[in-house]
All heavy atoms as TSV, in Angstrom:
chain	resi	resn	atom	element	x	y	z
A	1	MET	N	N	123.940	44.075	128.268
A	1	MET	CA	C	123.973	45.445	128.352
A	1	MET	C	C	125.292	46.095	128.558
A	1	MET	O	O	126.119	45.467	129.234
A	1	MET	CB	C	123.036	45.946	129.452
A	1	MET	CG	C	121.665	45.754	129.392
A	1	MET	SD	S	120.676	46.650	128.124
A	1	MET	CE	C	120.880	48.293	128.614
A	2	ALA	N	N	125.541	47.054	127.898
A	2	ALA	CA	C	126.821	47.769	127.964
A	2	ALA	C	C	126.686	48.597	129.353
A	2	ALA	O	O	125.749	49.131	129.796
A	2	ALA	CB	C	127.074	48.743	126.864
A	3	ARG	N	N	127.926	48.648	129.912
A	3	ARG	CA	C	127.932	49.303	131.187
A	3	ARG	C	C	129.159	50.284	131.238
A	3	ARG	O	O	130.029	50.218	130.371
A	3	ARG	CB	C	128.332	48.319	132.364
A	3	ARG	CG	C	127.360	47.217	132.459
A	3	ARG	CD	C	127.494	46.455	133.693
A	3	ARG	NE	N	126.729	45.140	133.722
A	3	ARG	CZ	C	125.414	45.158	134.136
A	3	ARG	NH1	N	124.864	46.226	134.604
A	3	ARG	NH2	N	124.844	44.089	134.131
A	4	GLY	N	N	128.994	51.359	131.981
A	4	GLY	CA	C	130.092	52.252	132.158
A	4	GLY	C	C	130.523	52.999	130.976
A	4	GLY	O	O	129.716	53.625	130.283
A	5	GLN	N	N	131.708	53.061	130.643
A	5	GLN	CA	C	132.397	53.652	129.532
A	5	GLN	C	C	131.777	53.236	128.167
A	5	GLN	O	O	131.521	54.077	127.372
A	5	GLN	CB	C	133.890	53.445	129.509
A	5	GLN	CG	C	134.683	54.251	128.479
A	5	GLN	CD	C	134.538	55.790	128.737
A	5	GLN	OE1	O	134.372	56.258	129.840
A	5	GLN	NE2	N	134.702	56.584	127.716
A	6	GLN	N	N	131.539	51.962	127.961
A	6	GLN	CA	C	130.779	51.533	126.861
A	6	GLN	C	C	129.454	52.170	126.553
A	6	GLN	O	O	129.179	52.430	125.381
A	6	GLN	CB	C	130.665	50.002	126.827
A	6	GLN	CG	C	131.977	49.215	126.676
A	6	GLN	CD	C	131.689	47.717	126.762
A	6	GLN	OE1	O	130.817	47.324	127.517
A	6	GLN	NE2	N	132.593	47.044	126.220
A	7	LYS	N	N	128.759	52.378	127.684
A	7	LYS	CA	C	127.392	52.837	127.530
A	7	LYS	C	C	127.426	54.366	127.094
A	7	LYS	O	O	126.751	54.739	126.181
A	7	LYS	CB	C	126.714	52.867	128.961
A	7	LYS	CG	C	125.287	53.305	128.879
A	7	LYS	CD	C	124.684	53.111	130.214
A	7	LYS	CE	C	123.316	53.693	130.200
A	7	LYS	NZ	N	122.694	53.487	131.615
A	8	ILE	N	N	128.460	55.081	127.667
A	8	ILE	CA	C	128.681	56.415	127.279
A	8	ILE	C	C	129.107	56.591	125.956
A	8	ILE	O	O	128.507	57.409	125.227
A	8	ILE	CB	C	129.611	57.052	128.267
A	8	ILE	CG1	C	129.087	57.124	129.726
A	8	ILE	CG2	C	129.946	58.559	127.833
A	8	ILE	CD1	C	130.139	57.610	130.778
A	9	GLN	N	N	130.026	55.883	125.417
A	9	GLN	CA	C	130.397	55.802	123.997
A	9	GLN	C	C	129.378	55.558	123.135
A	9	GLN	O	O	129.078	56.182	122.080
A	9	GLN	CB	C	131.585	54.977	123.850
A	9	GLN	CG	C	132.873	55.260	124.511
A	9	GLN	CD	C	133.966	54.264	124.394
A	9	GLN	OE1	O	133.750	53.045	124.040
A	9	GLN	NE2	N	135.203	54.760	124.627
A	10	SER	N	N	128.470	54.543	123.502
A	10	SER	CA	C	127.347	54.144	122.588
A	10	SER	C	C	126.374	55.262	122.526
A	10	SER	O	O	125.807	55.583	121.368
A	10	SER	CB	C	126.719	52.873	123.177
A	10	SER	OG	O	125.518	52.638	122.393
A	11	GLN	N	N	126.126	55.947	123.707
A	11	GLN	CA	C	125.171	57.038	123.608
A	11	GLN	C	C	125.711	58.187	122.762
A	11	GLN	O	O	124.897	58.847	122.033
A	11	GLN	CB	C	124.887	57.451	125.031
A	11	GLN	CG	C	124.051	56.619	125.809
A	11	GLN	CD	C	123.936	56.951	127.294
A	11	GLN	OE1	O	124.772	57.865	127.840
A	11	GLN	NE2	N	122.937	56.477	127.953
A	12	GLN	N	N	127.070	58.550	122.775
A	12	GLN	CA	C	127.556	59.545	122.180
A	12	GLN	C	C	127.480	59.279	120.480
A	12	GLN	O	O	127.192	60.148	119.775
A	12	GLN	CB	C	128.951	59.687	122.442
A	12	GLN	CG	C	129.138	60.436	123.825
A	12	GLN	CD	C	130.547	60.629	124.348
A	12	GLN	OE1	O	131.492	59.814	123.824
A	12	GLN	NE2	N	130.822	61.357	125.369
A	13	LYS	N	N	127.823	58.020	120.256
A	13	LYS	CA	C	127.857	57.527	118.851
A	13	LYS	C	C	126.335	57.679	118.291
A	13	LYS	O	O	126.127	58.142	117.068
A	13	LYS	CB	C	128.250	56.200	118.787
A	13	LYS	CG	C	128.607	55.567	117.444
A	13	LYS	CD	C	128.991	54.221	117.576
A	13	LYS	CE	C	130.309	53.752	116.959
A	13	LYS	NZ	N	130.587	52.328	117.040
A	14	ASN	N	N	125.410	57.194	118.979
A	14	ASN	CA	C	124.120	57.409	118.563
A	14	ASN	C	C	123.564	58.751	118.435
A	14	ASN	O	O	122.850	59.128	117.483
A	14	ASN	CB	C	123.188	56.607	119.563
A	14	ASN	CG	C	121.691	56.499	119.094
A	14	ASN	OD1	O	121.441	56.436	117.869
A	14	ASN	ND2	N	120.798	56.515	120.010
A	15	ALA	N	N	124.011	59.558	119.411
A	15	ALA	CA	C	123.518	61.082	119.186
A	15	ALA	C	C	124.210	61.749	118.029
A	15	ALA	O	O	123.555	62.376	117.298
A	15	ALA	CB	C	124.049	61.825	120.438
A	16	LYS	N	N	125.365	61.448	117.704
A	16	LYS	CA	C	126.072	61.885	116.434
A	16	LYS	C	C	125.284	61.344	115.197
A	16	LYS	O	O	125.012	62.238	114.289
A	16	LYS	CB	C	127.493	61.401	116.359
A	16	LYS	CG	C	128.311	61.908	115.334
A	16	LYS	CD	C	129.761	61.585	115.381
A	16	LYS	CE	C	130.541	61.952	114.142
A	16	LYS	NZ	N	131.902	61.637	114.181
A	17	ARG	N	N	124.918	60.125	115.288
A	17	ARG	CA	C	124.164	59.580	114.015
A	17	ARG	C	C	122.767	60.176	113.820
A	17	ARG	O	O	122.458	60.558	112.789
A	17	ARG	CB	C	123.992	58.053	114.286
A	17	ARG	CG	C	125.012	57.217	113.714
A	17	ARG	CD	C	124.559	55.803	113.624
A	17	ARG	NE	N	125.668	54.923	114.070
A	17	ARG	CZ	C	125.441	53.981	115.064
A	17	ARG	NH1	N	124.384	53.798	115.753
A	17	ARG	NH2	N	126.449	53.282	115.518
A	18	GLN	N	N	122.141	60.384	115.032
A	18	GLN	CA	C	120.790	61.088	114.938
A	18	GLN	C	C	120.986	62.498	114.412
A	18	GLN	O	O	120.193	63.029	113.635
A	18	GLN	CB	C	120.129	61.081	116.277
A	18	GLN	CG	C	119.808	59.761	116.831
A	18	GLN	CD	C	118.854	59.076	115.930
A	18	GLN	OE1	O	117.894	59.777	115.314
A	18	GLN	NE2	N	118.852	57.710	115.818
A	19	ALA	N	N	121.875	63.278	114.888
A	19	ALA	CA	C	122.198	64.680	114.352
A	19	ALA	C	C	122.510	64.807	112.882
A	19	ALA	O	O	121.960	65.580	112.234
A	19	ALA	CB	C	123.371	65.261	115.198
A	20	GLU	N	N	123.213	63.798	112.485
A	20	GLU	CA	C	123.504	63.796	111.010
A	20	GLU	C	C	122.334	63.517	110.169
A	20	GLU	O	O	122.030	64.027	109.026
A	20	GLU	CB	C	124.636	62.668	110.700
A	20	GLU	CG	C	126.099	63.032	111.186
A	20	GLU	CD	C	127.045	61.985	110.923
A	20	GLU	OE1	O	126.784	61.119	110.271
A	20	GLU	OE2	O	128.209	62.253	111.373
A	21	LYS	N	N	121.571	62.509	110.693
A	21	LYS	CA	C	120.319	62.078	110.029
A	21	LYS	C	C	119.282	63.344	109.869
A	21	LYS	O	O	118.700	63.625	108.961
A	21	LYS	CB	C	119.639	61.018	110.767
A	21	LYS	CG	C	118.425	60.430	110.108
A	21	LYS	CD	C	118.002	59.137	110.799
A	21	LYS	CE	C	116.707	58.593	110.168
A	21	LYS	NZ	N	116.194	57.320	110.906
A	22	LYS	N	N	119.246	63.966	111.062
A	22	LYS	CA	C	118.236	65.193	111.098
A	22	LYS	C	C	118.791	66.297	110.083
A	22	LYS	O	O	118.012	66.901	109.507
A	22	LYS	CB	C	118.265	65.710	112.529
A	22	LYS	CG	C	117.162	66.841	112.751
A	22	LYS	CD	C	117.036	67.095	114.218
A	22	LYS	CE	C	116.034	68.287	114.462
A	22	LYS	NZ	N	115.990	68.648	115.883
A	23	LYS	N	N	120.065	66.449	110.158
A	23	LYS	CA	C	120.539	67.476	109.230
A	23	LYS	C	C	120.333	67.176	107.834
A	23	LYS	O	O	119.995	68.057	107.075
A	23	LYS	CB	C	122.100	67.652	109.482
A	23	LYS	CG	C	122.874	68.735	108.700
A	23	LYS	CD	C	124.317	68.731	109.117
A	23	LYS	CE	C	124.956	69.889	108.274
A	23	LYS	NZ	N	126.363	69.948	108.525
A	24	GLN	N	N	120.502	65.890	107.451
A	24	GLN	CA	C	120.121	65.548	105.981
A	24	GLN	C	C	118.788	65.668	105.591
A	24	GLN	O	O	118.312	66.096	104.583
A	24	GLN	CB	C	120.685	64.085	105.752
A	24	GLN	CG	C	122.127	63.813	105.774
A	24	GLN	CD	C	122.456	62.496	105.556
A	24	GLN	OE1	O	121.628	61.484	105.838
A	24	GLN	NE2	N	123.753	62.086	105.322
A	25	GLN	N	N	117.802	65.334	106.481
A	25	GLN	CA	C	116.439	65.548	106.290
A	25	GLN	C	C	116.051	67.017	106.052
A	25	GLN	O	O	115.206	67.303	105.284
A	25	GLN	CB	C	115.459	64.971	107.540
A	25	GLN	CG	C	115.534	63.547	107.486
A	25	GLN	CD	C	114.763	62.951	108.803
A	25	GLN	OE1	O	114.465	63.706	109.708
A	25	GLN	NE2	N	114.197	61.810	108.749
A	26	GLY	N	N	116.690	67.951	106.801
A	26	GLY	CA	C	116.303	69.362	106.633
A	26	GLY	C	C	116.587	69.832	105.194
A	26	GLY	O	O	115.854	70.506	104.646
A	27	ASN	N	N	117.808	69.355	104.703
A	27	ASN	CA	C	118.205	69.791	103.348
A	27	ASN	C	C	117.270	69.154	102.311
A	27	ASN	O	O	116.982	69.880	101.332
A	27	ASN	CB	C	119.651	69.307	103.101
A	27	ASN	CG	C	120.514	70.066	103.941
A	27	ASN	OD1	O	120.329	71.307	104.469
A	27	ASN	ND2	N	121.842	69.546	104.138
A	28	ASP	N	N	116.829	67.906	102.553
A	28	ASP	CA	C	116.028	67.244	101.521
A	28	ASP	C	C	114.573	68.016	101.472
A	28	ASP	O	O	114.065	68.213	100.488
A	28	ASP	CB	C	115.736	65.704	101.870
A	28	ASP	CG	C	116.997	64.906	101.640
A	28	ASP	OD1	O	117.799	65.416	101.000
A	28	ASP	OD2	O	117.098	63.877	102.219
A	29	GLN	N	N	114.063	68.476	102.617
A	29	GLN	CA	C	112.771	69.252	102.713
A	29	GLN	C	C	112.845	70.533	101.964
A	29	GLN	O	O	111.996	70.909	101.185
A	29	GLN	CB	C	112.347	69.402	104.035
A	29	GLN	CG	C	111.866	68.004	104.768
A	29	GLN	CD	C	111.529	68.171	106.294
A	29	GLN	OE1	O	111.814	69.287	106.844
A	29	GLN	NE2	N	111.068	67.199	106.845
A	30	LYS	N	N	113.900	71.190	102.224
A	30	LYS	CA	C	114.161	72.494	101.512
A	30	LYS	C	C	114.259	72.322	100.006
A	30	LYS	O	O	113.616	73.064	99.263
A	30	LYS	CB	C	115.428	73.203	102.060
A	30	LYS	CG	C	115.272	73.692	103.377
A	30	LYS	CD	C	116.630	74.345	103.892
A	30	LYS	CE	C	116.542	74.686	105.406
A	30	LYS	NZ	N	117.804	75.211	105.919
A	31	ALA	N	N	115.015	71.327	99.485
A	31	ALA	CA	C	115.175	71.123	98.127
A	31	ALA	C	C	113.755	70.640	97.555
A	31	ALA	O	O	113.417	71.093	96.366
A	31	ALA	CB	C	116.213	69.999	98.052
A	32	ALA	N	N	113.084	69.870	98.233
A	32	ALA	CA	C	111.722	69.424	97.688
A	32	ALA	C	C	110.748	70.522	97.636
A	32	ALA	O	O	110.038	70.762	96.659
A	32	ALA	CB	C	111.149	68.285	98.546
A	33	ALA	N	N	110.747	71.512	98.559
A	33	ALA	CA	C	109.876	72.587	98.573
A	33	ALA	C	C	110.368	73.595	97.351
A	33	ALA	O	O	109.430	74.169	96.717
A	33	ALA	CB	C	110.021	73.474	99.907
A	34	LYS	N	N	111.554	73.812	97.263
A	34	LYS	CA	C	112.043	74.678	96.120
A	34	LYS	C	C	111.725	74.147	94.815
A	34	LYS	O	O	111.369	74.835	93.913
A	34	LYS	CB	C	113.493	74.830	96.355
A	34	LYS	CG	C	113.971	75.967	95.347
A	34	LYS	CD	C	115.493	76.293	95.575
A	34	LYS	CE	C	115.950	77.538	94.810
A	34	LYS	NZ	N	117.355	77.774	95.046
A	35	ALA	N	N	111.805	72.745	94.649
A	35	ALA	CA	C	111.581	72.162	93.374
A	35	ALA	C	C	109.951	72.240	93.025
A	35	ALA	O	O	109.513	72.236	91.855
A	35	ALA	CB	C	112.023	70.669	93.449
A	36	ALA	N	N	109.223	72.214	94.026
A	36	ALA	CA	C	107.718	72.318	93.948
A	36	ALA	C	C	107.188	73.748	93.389
A	36	ALA	O	O	106.194	73.769	92.801
A	36	ALA	CB	C	107.053	72.091	95.197
A	37	LEU	N	N	107.957	74.689	93.526
A	37	LEU	CA	C	107.633	76.074	93.054
A	37	LEU	C	C	108.006	76.186	91.574
A	37	LEU	O	O	109.147	76.608	91.237
A	37	LEU	CB	C	108.377	77.153	93.747
A	37	LEU	CG	C	108.029	77.126	95.242
A	37	LEU	CD1	C	108.861	78.211	95.953
A	37	LEU	CD2	C	106.550	77.387	95.517
A	38	VAL	N	N	107.107	75.753	90.648
A	38	VAL	CA	C	107.348	75.700	89.289
A	38	VAL	C	C	106.926	76.894	88.327
A	38	VAL	O	O	107.306	76.980	87.333
A	38	VAL	CB	C	106.809	74.322	88.665
A	38	VAL	CG1	C	107.648	73.158	89.294
A	38	VAL	CG2	C	105.379	74.102	88.852
A	39	PHE	N	N	105.923	77.565	88.808
A	39	PHE	CA	C	105.361	78.760	88.027
A	39	PHE	C	C	105.865	80.026	88.727
A	39	PHE	O	O	105.909	80.185	89.794
A	39	PHE	CB	C	103.853	78.731	88.235
A	39	PHE	CG	C	103.138	77.603	87.485
A	39	PHE	CD1	C	102.915	76.464	88.268
A	39	PHE	CD2	C	102.871	77.483	86.102
A	39	PHE	CE1	C	102.328	75.246	87.582
A	39	PHE	CE2	C	102.460	76.427	85.518
A	39	PHE	CZ	C	102.018	75.430	86.251
A	40	THR	N	N	106.311	80.918	87.749
A	40	THR	CA	C	106.852	82.189	88.045
A	40	THR	C	C	106.139	83.263	87.505
A	40	THR	O	O	105.853	83.327	86.310
A	40	THR	CB	C	108.375	82.318	87.658
A	40	THR	OG1	O	109.119	81.331	88.261
A	40	THR	CG2	C	109.058	83.595	88.227
A	41	CYS	N	N	105.656	84.243	88.321
A	41	CYS	CA	C	104.913	85.455	87.834
A	41	CYS	C	C	105.806	86.275	87.071
A	41	CYS	O	O	106.862	86.695	87.481
A	41	CYS	CB	C	104.281	86.137	89.027
A	41	CYS	SG	S	103.392	87.670	88.538
A	42	PRO	N	N	105.436	86.658	85.797
A	42	PRO	CA	C	106.251	87.420	84.848
A	42	PRO	C	C	106.419	88.816	85.366
A	42	PRO	O	O	107.339	89.601	85.042
A	42	PRO	CB	C	105.556	87.375	83.499
A	42	PRO	CG	C	104.156	87.104	83.820
A	42	PRO	CD	C	104.241	86.228	85.032
A	43	VAL	N	N	105.369	89.288	86.163
A	43	VAL	CA	C	105.408	90.732	86.739
A	43	VAL	C	C	106.330	90.851	87.971
A	43	VAL	O	O	107.240	91.765	87.892
A	43	VAL	CB	C	104.040	91.188	86.973
A	43	VAL	CG1	C	103.942	92.590	87.445
A	43	VAL	CG2	C	103.107	91.039	85.707
A	44	CYS	N	N	105.972	90.095	88.867
A	44	CYS	CA	C	106.768	90.360	90.197
A	44	CYS	C	C	107.753	89.132	90.488
A	44	CYS	O	O	108.399	89.186	91.547
A	44	CYS	CB	C	105.836	90.368	91.389
A	44	CYS	SG	S	104.731	88.951	91.579
A	45	ARG	N	N	107.881	88.181	89.706
A	45	ARG	CA	C	108.829	87.139	89.861
A	45	ARG	C	C	108.570	86.182	91.103
A	45	ARG	O	O	109.393	85.543	91.595
A	45	ARG	CB	C	110.215	87.631	89.854
A	45	ARG	CG	C	110.675	88.339	88.654
A	45	ARG	CD	C	110.813	87.336	87.469
A	45	ARG	NE	N	111.238	88.072	86.248
A	45	ARG	CZ	C	110.992	87.814	85.087
A	45	ARG	NH1	N	110.146	86.788	84.826
A	45	ARG	NH2	N	111.455	88.503	84.081
A	46	THR	N	N	107.413	86.311	91.581
A	46	THR	CA	C	106.908	85.430	92.729
A	46	THR	C	C	106.889	83.952	92.158
A	46	THR	O	O	106.175	83.790	91.078
A	46	THR	CB	C	105.763	85.871	93.328
A	46	THR	OG1	O	105.910	87.145	93.837
A	46	THR	CG2	C	105.289	85.036	94.537
A	47	GLN	N	N	107.217	82.969	92.862
A	47	GLN	CA	C	107.013	81.548	92.449
A	47	GLN	C	C	105.916	80.950	93.194
A	47	GLN	O	O	105.610	81.220	94.346
A	47	GLN	CB	C	108.333	80.795	92.790
A	47	GLN	CG	C	109.507	81.226	91.980
A	47	GLN	CD	C	110.765	80.453	92.273
A	47	GLN	OE1	O	110.975	80.037	93.433
A	47	GLN	NE2	N	111.579	80.205	91.294
A	48	MET	N	N	105.127	80.037	92.426
A	48	MET	CA	C	103.859	79.480	92.926
A	48	MET	C	C	103.986	77.939	92.595
A	48	MET	O	O	104.525	77.617	91.542
A	48	MET	CB	C	102.695	80.058	92.370
A	48	MET	CG	C	102.312	81.265	93.268
A	48	MET	SD	S	101.902	82.872	92.433
A	48	MET	CE	C	103.122	83.243	91.233
A	49	PRO	N	N	103.370	77.027	93.304
A	49	PRO	CA	C	103.378	75.627	93.151
A	49	PRO	C	C	102.478	75.081	92.017
A	49	PRO	O	O	102.790	74.143	91.315
A	49	PRO	CB	C	103.037	75.143	94.530
A	49	PRO	CG	C	102.247	76.109	95.118
A	49	PRO	CD	C	102.684	77.466	94.545
A	50	ASP	N	N	101.253	75.690	91.766
A	50	ASP	CA	C	100.418	75.190	90.826
A	50	ASP	C	C	99.714	76.354	89.955
A	50	ASP	O	O	99.693	77.488	90.400
A	50	ASP	CB	C	99.409	74.257	91.584
A	50	ASP	CG	C	98.569	74.909	92.523
A	50	ASP	OD1	O	98.294	76.158	92.437
A	50	ASP	OD2	O	98.360	74.335	93.645
A	51	PRO	N	N	99.141	75.956	88.902
A	51	PRO	CA	C	98.498	77.007	88.081
A	51	PRO	C	C	97.288	77.700	88.606
A	51	PRO	O	O	97.072	78.896	88.379
A	51	PRO	CB	C	98.081	76.282	86.743
A	51	PRO	CG	C	98.197	74.752	87.055
A	51	PRO	CD	C	98.999	74.639	88.212
A	52	LYS	N	N	96.571	77.030	89.468
A	52	LYS	CA	C	95.369	77.576	90.203
A	52	LYS	C	C	95.863	78.760	91.099
A	52	LYS	O	O	95.257	79.751	91.031
A	52	LYS	CB	C	94.636	76.517	90.890
A	52	LYS	CG	C	93.287	76.926	91.721
A	52	LYS	CD	C	92.642	75.812	92.303
A	52	LYS	CE	C	91.434	76.360	93.048
A	52	LYS	NZ	N	90.684	75.405	93.805
A	53	THR	N	N	96.775	78.370	91.931
A	53	THR	CA	C	97.345	79.491	92.845
A	53	THR	C	C	97.992	80.677	91.999
A	53	THR	O	O	97.749	81.848	92.382
A	53	THR	CB	C	98.470	78.923	93.690
A	53	THR	OG1	O	97.920	77.744	94.354
A	53	THR	CG2	C	98.844	79.830	94.656
A	54	PHE	N	N	98.592	80.390	90.916
A	54	PHE	CA	C	99.224	81.394	89.982
A	54	PHE	C	C	98.119	82.228	89.416
A	54	PHE	O	O	98.240	83.552	89.466
A	54	PHE	CB	C	99.950	80.565	88.890
A	54	PHE	CG	C	100.682	81.486	87.988
A	54	PHE	CD1	C	101.025	82.923	88.278
A	54	PHE	CD2	C	101.187	80.987	86.673
A	54	PHE	CE1	C	101.812	83.713	87.585
A	54	PHE	CE2	C	101.938	81.828	85.909
A	54	PHE	CZ	C	102.266	83.074	86.345
A	55	LYS	N	N	97.031	81.698	88.924
A	55	LYS	CA	C	95.859	82.441	88.355
A	55	LYS	C	C	95.378	83.461	89.544
A	55	LYS	O	O	95.135	84.570	89.253
A	55	LYS	CB	C	94.924	81.592	87.715
A	55	LYS	CG	C	93.839	82.479	87.105
A	55	LYS	CD	C	92.994	81.606	86.100
A	55	LYS	CE	C	91.881	82.559	85.398
A	55	LYS	NZ	N	91.146	81.757	84.410
A	56	GLN	N	N	95.041	82.916	90.718
A	56	GLN	CA	C	94.597	83.619	91.803
A	56	GLN	C	C	95.492	84.697	92.145
A	56	GLN	O	O	94.977	85.929	92.505
A	56	GLN	CB	C	94.303	82.786	92.983
A	56	GLN	CG	C	93.237	81.851	92.848
A	56	GLN	CD	C	92.995	80.778	94.071
A	56	GLN	OE1	O	93.805	80.752	94.809
A	56	GLN	NE2	N	91.848	80.117	94.071
A	57	HIS	N	N	96.832	84.508	92.120
A	57	HIS	CA	C	97.631	85.606	92.506
A	57	HIS	C	C	97.606	86.611	91.280
A	57	HIS	O	O	97.680	87.794	91.802
A	57	HIS	CB	C	99.211	84.894	92.443
A	57	HIS	CG	C	100.184	85.891	92.307
A	57	HIS	ND1	N	100.721	86.708	93.398
A	57	HIS	CD2	C	100.964	86.274	91.200
A	57	HIS	CE1	C	101.624	87.596	92.903
A	57	HIS	NE2	N	101.872	87.270	91.583
A	58	PHE	N	N	97.681	86.205	90.178
A	58	PHE	CA	C	97.728	87.180	89.115
A	58	PHE	C	C	96.449	88.088	89.085
A	58	PHE	O	O	96.563	89.190	88.795
A	58	PHE	CB	C	97.972	86.382	87.713
A	58	PHE	CG	C	98.565	87.317	86.639
A	58	PHE	CD1	C	99.818	87.390	86.610
A	58	PHE	CD2	C	97.657	87.971	85.795
A	58	PHE	CE1	C	100.425	88.183	85.635
A	58	PHE	CE2	C	98.312	88.844	84.812
A	58	PHE	CZ	C	99.661	88.896	84.668
A	59	GLU	N	N	95.359	87.416	89.304
A	59	GLU	CA	C	94.138	88.155	89.283
A	59	GLU	C	C	93.915	89.205	90.455
A	59	GLU	O	O	93.503	90.276	90.294
A	59	GLU	CB	C	92.907	87.239	89.389
A	59	GLU	CG	C	92.524	86.396	88.124
A	59	GLU	CD	C	91.572	85.422	88.192
A	59	GLU	OE1	O	91.291	85.031	89.394
A	59	GLU	OE2	O	91.160	84.978	87.169
A	60	SER	N	N	94.539	88.737	91.609
A	60	SER	CA	C	94.440	89.767	92.756
A	60	SER	C	C	95.552	90.738	92.813
A	60	SER	O	O	95.405	91.854	93.215
A	60	SER	CB	C	94.433	88.910	94.073
A	60	SER	OG	O	95.753	88.326	94.200
A	61	LYS	N	N	96.733	90.416	92.341
A	61	LYS	CA	C	97.903	91.290	92.503
A	61	LYS	C	C	98.193	92.142	91.231
A	61	LYS	O	O	98.680	93.131	91.196
A	61	LYS	CB	C	99.273	90.509	92.817
A	61	LYS	CG	C	99.134	89.883	94.184
A	61	LYS	CD	C	99.121	90.656	95.315
A	61	LYS	CE	C	99.092	89.733	96.580
A	61	LYS	NZ	N	98.889	90.622	97.725
A	62	HIS	N	N	97.732	91.673	90.052
A	62	HIS	CA	C	98.007	92.436	88.816
A	62	HIS	C	C	96.778	92.434	87.882
A	62	HIS	O	O	96.774	91.929	86.825
A	62	HIS	CB	C	99.127	91.607	88.070
A	62	HIS	CG	C	100.443	91.281	88.898
A	62	HIS	ND1	N	101.178	92.117	89.598
A	62	HIS	CD2	C	100.780	89.980	89.318
A	62	HIS	CE1	C	102.147	91.432	90.196
A	62	HIS	NE2	N	101.802	90.212	89.960
A	63	PRO	N	N	95.780	93.052	88.400
A	63	PRO	CA	C	94.560	93.102	87.604
A	63	PRO	C	C	94.526	93.879	86.484
A	63	PRO	O	O	93.777	93.605	85.438
A	63	PRO	CB	C	93.525	93.676	88.681
A	63	PRO	CG	C	94.307	94.476	89.508
A	63	PRO	CD	C	95.563	93.827	89.710
A	64	LYS	N	N	95.346	94.844	86.186
A	64	LYS	CA	C	95.445	95.672	85.023
A	64	LYS	C	C	96.426	95.078	84.039
A	64	LYS	O	O	96.292	95.469	82.843
A	64	LYS	CB	C	96.029	96.944	85.449
A	64	LYS	CG	C	94.914	97.879	86.245
A	64	LYS	CD	C	95.462	99.278	86.507
A	64	LYS	CE	C	94.365	99.886	87.422
A	64	LYS	NZ	N	94.926	101.268	87.846
A	65	SER	N	N	97.208	94.157	84.332
A	65	SER	CA	C	98.042	93.436	83.435
A	65	SER	C	C	97.371	92.416	82.559
A	65	SER	O	O	96.493	91.796	83.093
A	65	SER	CB	C	99.343	92.745	84.049
A	65	SER	OG	O	100.126	93.723	84.837
A	66	PRO	N	N	97.655	92.207	81.367
A	66	PRO	CA	C	97.158	91.203	80.569
A	66	PRO	C	C	97.548	89.717	81.151
A	66	PRO	O	O	98.633	89.526	81.645
A	66	PRO	CB	C	97.703	91.288	79.135
A	66	PRO	CG	C	99.031	92.157	79.360
A	66	PRO	CD	C	98.714	92.907	80.608
A	67	MET	N	N	96.581	88.894	81.045
A	67	MET	CA	C	96.574	87.506	81.553
A	67	MET	C	C	97.686	86.750	80.810
A	67	MET	O	O	97.487	86.600	79.389
A	67	MET	CB	C	95.175	86.822	81.634
A	67	MET	CG	C	95.301	85.448	82.180
A	67	MET	SD	S	95.387	85.458	83.950
A	67	MET	CE	C	93.881	86.157	84.459
A	68	PRO	N	N	98.652	86.037	81.381
A	68	PRO	CA	C	99.558	85.291	80.461
A	68	PRO	C	C	98.653	84.257	79.745
A	68	PRO	O	O	97.615	83.565	80.246
A	68	PRO	CB	C	100.591	84.627	81.516
A	68	PRO	CG	C	100.392	85.473	82.653
A	68	PRO	CD	C	99.015	86.046	82.629
A	69	ALA	N	N	99.200	83.618	78.676
A	69	ALA	CA	C	98.518	82.626	77.803
A	69	ALA	C	C	98.325	81.377	78.601
A	69	ALA	O	O	97.227	80.688	78.436
A	69	ALA	CB	C	99.336	82.447	76.525
A	70	GLU	N	N	99.329	80.968	79.351
A	70	GLU	CA	C	99.241	79.659	80.116
A	70	GLU	C	C	98.081	79.646	81.148
A	70	GLU	O	O	97.723	78.692	81.661
A	70	GLU	CB	C	100.565	79.254	80.779
A	70	GLU	CG	C	101.019	80.154	81.828
A	70	GLU	CD	C	102.103	81.202	81.439
A	70	GLU	OE1	O	102.110	81.416	80.313
A	70	GLU	OE2	O	102.771	81.587	82.278
A	71	LEU	N	N	97.567	80.796	81.529
A	71	LEU	CA	C	96.602	80.922	82.640
A	71	LEU	C	C	95.091	81.146	82.028
A	71	LEU	O	O	94.141	80.986	82.819
A	71	LEU	CB	C	96.918	82.111	83.497
A	71	LEU	CG	C	98.152	81.910	84.346
A	71	LEU	CD1	C	98.268	83.161	85.290
A	71	LEU	CD2	C	98.144	80.723	85.197
A	72	VAL	N	N	95.010	81.289	80.824
A	72	VAL	CA	C	93.660	81.595	80.255
A	72	VAL	C	C	92.687	80.400	80.420
A	72	VAL	O	O	91.513	80.624	80.825
A	72	VAL	CB	C	93.724	81.866	78.707
A	72	VAL	CG1	C	92.439	82.004	78.065
A	72	VAL	CG2	C	94.555	83.227	78.532
A	73	ASP	N	N	93.092	79.221	80.423
A	73	ASP	CA	C	92.386	77.979	80.336
A	73	ASP	C	C	92.140	77.383	81.822
A	73	ASP	O	O	91.445	76.558	82.048
A	73	ASP	CB	C	92.795	76.771	79.521
A	73	ASP	CG	C	92.782	77.184	77.998
A	73	ASP	OD1	O	91.957	78.137	77.704
A	73	ASP	OD2	O	93.601	76.798	77.379
A	74	VAL	N	N	92.922	78.000	82.723
A	74	VAL	CA	C	92.897	77.493	84.185
A	74	VAL	C	C	91.671	77.835	84.878
A	74	VAL	O	O	91.267	78.947	84.913
A	74	VAL	CB	C	94.197	77.959	84.900
A	74	VAL	CG1	C	94.150	77.457	86.458
A	74	VAL	CG2	C	95.419	77.389	84.139
A	75	GLN	N	N	91.003	76.837	85.638
A	75	GLN	CA	C	89.871	77.167	86.403
A	75	GLN	C	C	90.338	77.507	87.800
A	75	GLN	O	O	90.972	76.738	88.539
A	75	GLN	CB	C	89.011	75.819	86.458
A	75	GLN	CG	C	88.351	75.386	85.198
A	75	GLN	CD	C	87.283	76.389	84.797
A	75	GLN	OE1	O	86.574	76.978	85.545
A	75	GLN	NE2	N	87.133	76.563	83.376
A	76	ALA	N	N	89.937	78.748	88.265
A	76	ALA	CA	C	90.410	79.108	89.531
A	76	ALA	C	C	89.380	78.809	90.742
A	76	ALA	O	O	88.193	78.640	90.462
A	76	ALA	CB	C	90.652	80.642	89.489
C-alpha cells in the first residue's frame, strides 16, 4: 500500500482521470441524443426521433395543414 505523499498523489491522479472520463461521457450522450432526432416537422421545425411520434405531433399541433407524404402510411 502506498503511504503518505504517494497515497495523496495517487488519489489526485485518480480523481483527475475520473473527471476526464465523466466529461467525455457527457459529450457522447449529447451527441447520441442529437443524432437520434432524425425527423423534422416542416411547419414548426421541431425534431422527433421516430415517424410514429412525428405523426402524433403533426396531427395534434397542425391539424389544418396537409399531412406530409412520408407520414401517410405510418400507423400512429
